C-alpha positions, 0 to 999 in steps of 0.5 A: 515505460510500462504502466503499473498500479501498485498497492502495498497492503500492510499488516500492523499488529501489536508485534509490528514495532517501530523497527519493523515499520521502518523496515516496511517503509524502506522496503517500499522505497526500494521497490518503487525507487526506480518506478516512473511515478513522475511520468504517471506510469506507476501509481501507488496506494497503501492500505493498512489492515488489522482487525479492520482496514484503512486506505492510507492513500489511493492510486490518484493521491500522489503524482510525484516520487518526492510526494509519494516518498514523503507520504510513505515516510510519514505513515503512522503506525496503527497497532491492533491484536488481530490481523485479518488479511481478508478484510485488507484484500476486500478493502483493496478490491472495493476501495482502491482497485476502482476507477474512482480511486485511480485504477486504470483497469485494462491500461495497467496491471494491478499488483498487490504486495502484502507486508506482514509478520504474521499468519492471518486469522481469516 
């Protein structure tokens, strides 16, 4: 199987309610459900952003599909008035897509999927 380092960058504004967040979680589940996480081919990270960004977990954190899906299911909803995608992307670049956080550089392509319901203020 092919390697992949996948980052979900999730916008959590005040407009993102529990139903929207549940949809985000289901979408992430649907995207990774056939990924080869258990064999180590696919690594997943989640970063949430508002006015500031937060790494929910990095690429090294979850090595099995079951623990990864549990982590996604248990993600907390943090809300703020402003969403700044530039801050989120900077966090992905500086804190997630690094060897220390589990990025495999040349051995796996990096993919960032942005989940948002708004236009960025950046």
